[in-house]
N, C-alpha and C positions, 0 to 999 in steps of 0.2 A: 504493500500500500504506500509506504514512504517513497519508493521508487516511482510509483505511478503519479503521486502528487508532485514530486520534484520535476519529473519530465513535463507534466502538464503546465507547471508554473514557468519553466524555461521556455517552452513553446509559446505560451500565452504572452509572456512579457516580450519575447522577441517579436511576436506578431504585432503587439501594440506599438513598440518602438518603430518597427519598419513602417507600420501604417501611418503613424504621425509624421515621420520623416518624408514619406512619399507625398502626403498631402501638403506639407510645407513647401516642398519643391514644386509641386503642381501650382500652388497659389503664388509662387514667386515668378512664374512664367508670365510674359506680357500677354495682354488680351487683344491688342489691336488686330493682329492677324486673324484670330478666331472670330472677332466681331465682323471683320470684313467678309469672311467666307460665309458666315451665317446670314449677313445682310443680303449678299448677292444670291443666296439660295432659298431664303425664306419665302419669298413671293412665288418662286418657281414651284416649291412644294405646295403652297396654298392653291395655286392654279391647278396643280395635278389633282387636288382633292375637290375643290369647289368650282373650278372653271368649266367652261363649255367643252374643253378638250380633255377633261378628266376621264380616264379609262375606268370601266367597271371594276377591274382588278384593283386599281389603286384606291378607289373608293371603298372597296371591301376591306382592304388591308387597313385603311384608316379607321374603319369601324371596329375591327377586332383587336387592334393594338391599343396600348395605353398612351394615347397621344397627350393627354393632360399632363402626365408626369414627364413625358419626353420633352415637352416645351420647358418645363421647370428645370430639368437636367441641363439642357442647352444653356438656359439663362444663367444657371449657377456657374457654368464654365466661362461665362463672359464678364462676370462681376469683378470690379476693382473699385471698392468703395473708398472714397477719399477720407483720410483720417483714421482708417482702420489698418492695423498691421497684419502681417502674414499669419501670425498665430490666431488672431481674432477671426480672420477669414476662414481658416481651417477648422476652427471650433464652432463658429456660428453658422457658416455657409450662408451668406447673405444673398438676397435677391430683391429687386424692386418690383412692386406690384401696384396695379391700379386700384385694388381693393384693400381696405384697411380692416379686413375681416379674416376669420379662420379659413374661409373658402376663397382660394385665390383664383384670379383670372389669368391663367398661365399663358395661353396663346395670345390673348389681347395685350398682355403686359409685355411679352417679348416683342411683338410687332411694334408697340408704342416705343419701346426702348430703342429699337433699331431705327425708327423714323425720326424721333425727336429727342432722344436721350431720356434721362430719368427725372426731369423736372416735373413736379406735381405728382410724383409717384411715392408710395410708402415703402420704407425700408423694412423688409421682413427677414426672418432667419429660420433655419430649419436644422437646429443643432442636435436633434435627437438621433439622427442617423450619421454614420461615418462618411457617406458620399464617396466611397472609394472608387466608384466608376469614373470620377473626374481624372484619375491618374492616366486613363487611356482616352477619355472623350476629349478633354481639353487639347492635348497635343495633336490629336487627329483633326480637330476643327481648326487648329493653327495651320495645318498643311493642306486641307481640302475642304470642299463644300459639305454642307449637311447631307445632301442627297448622295454624295460620293461615300461619305462615312457609312451611311445606311447600306449601300451596295457592298462595300468592303466587308462589313460585318456579316451580311448574308452569305457571301462567298466563304468567309472564314468558318462560320458555323456549319455551312454545308460540308466543307472539307473535313471538319472535325467529326461530324456525324458519319460520313462515309468511312473515315479512318477507324472509328469504333466498330462499325459493322464489319469492315474488312478484317480487322484484327481478331474479332470474335470468331469469324470463319477460320482464319489462319491458326488460331489456338484450338481448333477442333471443337468449337462450341456452336454448331450451326443453328440449333434451336434457340439458343440465347441470342444469336445474331439476328434471327428473324423477329424475336420478341422485342428488340430495341425499337425498330420502326413502328411496330404495332402499338407499343406503349406510347410513343411520342405522337401518334395520331390523336390520342386522348388529351394531348396538350395543345392541340391546334397549332402546330409549329409555325405556320405562316405568320400568324400574329406575333409569335415570339421573335422570329428572325428579324422582323422589320421594326421591332420596338426596343429602344435603348433600355427601357425600364425592365422589360421581361427577359432580356438577354442574360442578365446576371446569373440567375439560378441555372438556366440552361447551360451556360458556359462552364459553370462549376461542375455540373453533372458530367459533361463531356470530358473535362480534364480529369475528373475522378475515375471514370471508366477507362480512359486511356492509360492513366497511371496504373490501374489494377491490371490491365492487359499486358502492359510492358514490363512492370516491375513486381508482379505478384510474388515470385519466388523470393526476391530480395526483401520485400516487406514482411513476408512470413518468417524467413530465416532470421532476420534481425528483430523480430517481434515489434514491428512498428505499426501494427494494425490500429491500435488505439490512437497513436499519433496521427495516422492517416485521417481518421474521422475527426479528431480534434482540429486539424488544419482545415478540413471541410467546413466545420462549424464556424471557425474564425473567418474564413473567406466569405461565407454566406452573410455573416453579420456586417462585414466590411463593405461588400459590394451591393447587397440587395436592399430593396425598399419594402421589405415585408410583403413580397408578392406571393410566392408559393415555396417558402424556404424548406419545409419538411421533406421536399423531394430530394434535396441534396444529402439527406440522411437515408431515406427510404430506398431510392433507386440503387445507389452504390451498395447498400446493405444487402438487398436481394441479389444483386450481381455477385457479390462476394460469397453468399450462401451457396450459389450454384458452383462457383469455382472451387470452393473448399469441401464439396460434398464427400469426396473420397478420403479426406484426412481423418485418420483414426487416432484422435487425441482424447477420446472419452466423451460421453454425452454431457457430463457435468462441466468439464472444461470448455466444451463447445458453447454451452449455454452462458457460462461466465464470460467467454470472449465476446459473444454477441451483446450481452448486457453492458459490459464495460465499453465496448465500441460505441454503443448508442449513448451512454452516459458521457463519453468523451466528446461526441458531437454536441450534446447539450451544453456541456461546460464551455466548449469553444464558442458556441453561438451566443449563449446568455452572457458569458464572461466578457467576450469581446464587445458586445453591444453595451453592456453595463459600464464597462471601463470608459467608453466614449463619454457617457454622462459624467462620470467621476472626473476625468481629465478636463473636460470643458468647465466643470464647476471649480476645480482647483486652480486652473490657469487663468481663466477670464471671468470667473464668477457669473456664469451665463444664466443660472437658474434652470439649466437643462435637467438636472437631477429631479427637482421638484415637478417640473412640467412633464417629464417622462413618466414619473410615478402616477400622476393623475391620468395620463394618456393610457397607461396600462390598465388602470381601474376601469376607465370608460370602455376601452376596446374589448375587455373580457366580459362585459355585462351582456345579458340577453338583449336582442334587438327589438325595436318597436314596442317597448313597454312591457315585454314579457317578464313576469316576475320569477318564473321558474327556469332553471338551467335547462331542464329537459324540453320544455316547450320552445324555448329559444333555440335549442340545438336542432329541433325538428324543422323550425323555420329556416335556419341556416342551411341545413342539408338540402331542403327543397330548393332554395335559391341556387345552391351550387350545382345540383343535378339538372336544373332547368337550362344551364348553359350548354348541355348536350342536346341541341335542338334538332338533331337529325336522327331519324330512325336507324340509320347506319350504325351509330355508336351503340345503341341498345342491342341491336342484333349481334354485333361483334362482341360486346361484353357478355351476352348470354352464351355465345359459342365458347368463349374462353372459360366462363364459369362452369359450364357443363363438362367441358374437356378436363378441367382441373378436378372436378368431383369424380369423374370416371377413372382418370389416371390414378387418383389417390386410392380409390377402392380397389382397383386392379392391383396396384403395387402392395397394398395392405394384405391382400389375399395371397399374392404370388411371390413377392420378393421383399417384404419388409425387413428392415434391420434398424439398429439403434441410430446410426448416422442419419439415415433417411427420416426416421421418426422425429429426431431432434430438429432437423432442418425444416420439416413440415410445421412444427410448433413455432419456430422462429419466423417462418414465412407468414403464418397466420397472424403473428404479432405485427409484422411489417404491414400486412394488409389492413390492420386496424389503425395504423398510425394517422391516416387522414381524418378518421372519425374522432380520435382523441384530440387532434389539432383543432378541428372546427368547434369542438366543445369548449376548449380552453380559450379560443380566439373568436368566438362566434359572432360578436359584433363586427369586428373588422372583416372577417371572412364573408359575412353576408352582405355588408355594404359594398365590398369590392369583389363580389362574386364573379364579375366579368373577367378577372384574371386569377383569383384565388382558387377557382375550380380545378386548376391544374394539379392540385394536391392529390386528386383522385387517381392520377396516373400511377401512384405508388401501389394502390390496391390492384390495379391492372397488372403491373409487372410482378407483383407478389403471386397472383394467381397463375400467371404465365410460368413463373419459375417453379411453382409447384408441379406443373405439367412437365417441365424440363427435368426436374430432379426425379420424378416418378418414372419417366420414360428411361432415363439413364440408369436408374437402379434396376429396373426390370431387364433392360438390355444386358447389363453387366452380370446380373445374376444368371441369366440364361447362358451367357458365354462361359461362366465358371462351371455351370452344370454340364455343359457340352464337353469342356475340357476334362472334367472329372470322369464323365462317362467314357470318353475316349481312352483315358489312362487305365480305367478299370477293364476295358475290353482287351487291352494289350498287355495285361499282366500275365 
């Protein structure tokens, strides 16, 4: 336990130090080039969405991505408030807005800022998040237009996705390779790829799966699995806007359970490993996020800690006046599931669910063993993660269901991985029996 705590503290403190330094460097960069590129591309993007020459595809993308926060992210990258130093910028993350309310006018404010400057606008701050996305967004906007940044990110994400699928096939995990695109269908990836806001968790998942495929043996040999999930939690808190963060735990965890199916380290040790890996992610996520509030409070007396505490209380309450956690959870679940507005999703999910049940029963009867049984228990736990998350964060999840619904992809991949593990166990048991029969016949 002492070793576990020591390693977590070292990684956490390193992550905090690196995170602060990167933000200070980012806010030290000049904004003139980024402002010029955004100004020249802002109206082009607006015409693509609202103009007569707007294509149906572009309008559809605008509808399904989180444009509200994208405008805010871009404006955060352009701010250089007179009289505020670099540390204040990094801790507060200022932006000017036309509204002096909690609900901001992000698109209108960015357009006004580009046309006439910040005169007559209100200075707002958003200190409760790290805003780590700025370390890549601001330099990219300094070099290219907004539209070009979007296109570059789409290409990068597409290549990462193809790399994960290809490597899964290469590592002789064909069923897992097929399960990756199936799972991501439930995340409506087109809206993710074109949204700066929704890219964060997707990118972290892709990096996590690539790391597992490329360095699985080294991670296991050096017993770095807990550190692996700790880093994923830290990265999620640093880059994400509380969109669908539980996926950066659930999807890599299911992926790992398939990869480690044949490891014979005892069922109790396996359960402990999965438990501590999940705890490590939680420590990284909550610890990293909480430390932003503490650092902001200690360095610039921002009031972030107090505001964040009230925000947590509000965001975890039941929605729409529900006094019961259970009734509020039902309302939240309904809002999330309504985002799957095509019969295709329900048919596909039903097929996966039925296949998972059939493969489970088949393996239970024909080829069950302790490794498989423990893996099934862990996968069932992973499948329940989205439901636990929406209960804990029901207010936020319901209000922002247009993007938080992607947490349900964890349930999908957990069911898919149950199929994969059952099929692999049945196949390998049959192979062993064939070998044994052959050896017995030749004695």
